[in-house]
C-alpha angles and dihedrals in degrees: 000000000000112000101185145334124220131182127186125222133184111285091234090060098037099102092044092051093045091050091049092052092045090054095042095047097042092097087059090052093248114155135163105283098169125026132189097175114239092356112062144333136193119222129198145117090274139352093270090057102039091126097139113082133180120199133189123225138170091202113090088204088064094057112108132056145304125209122198121197122198119237124200095230144346092278093056090050089050091049091048091052093048093047093047093051092045090051092056104275123140124238113252098164127351119236114283147105117313101193092174086072095046141312094271100035114130119176150154127211126213132172115219119236090274091054 
């Protein structure tokens, strides 16, 4: 199951892009559910479905997107990480707690073969 999708845009264009998505997604009842002014925001019809995120970055290497899949438990996240690395992915954060995202957040980060 997909947990959330994030894409990063140039900081100078962040507000313009956010405003465009807010206008374009208004008919679908998407509004800003989470806001870290000038840095990132989560859009959705309500907080439980704010799965679409926009981030700002000054690093061109950070432009692009981030997909987060939801695992059922720590073991499934560990198995995902191991399988992704074995299949040719690159480590971008070994499995473990990520308290900055919430008290019970446990995740692993992998870049696909294209980076």
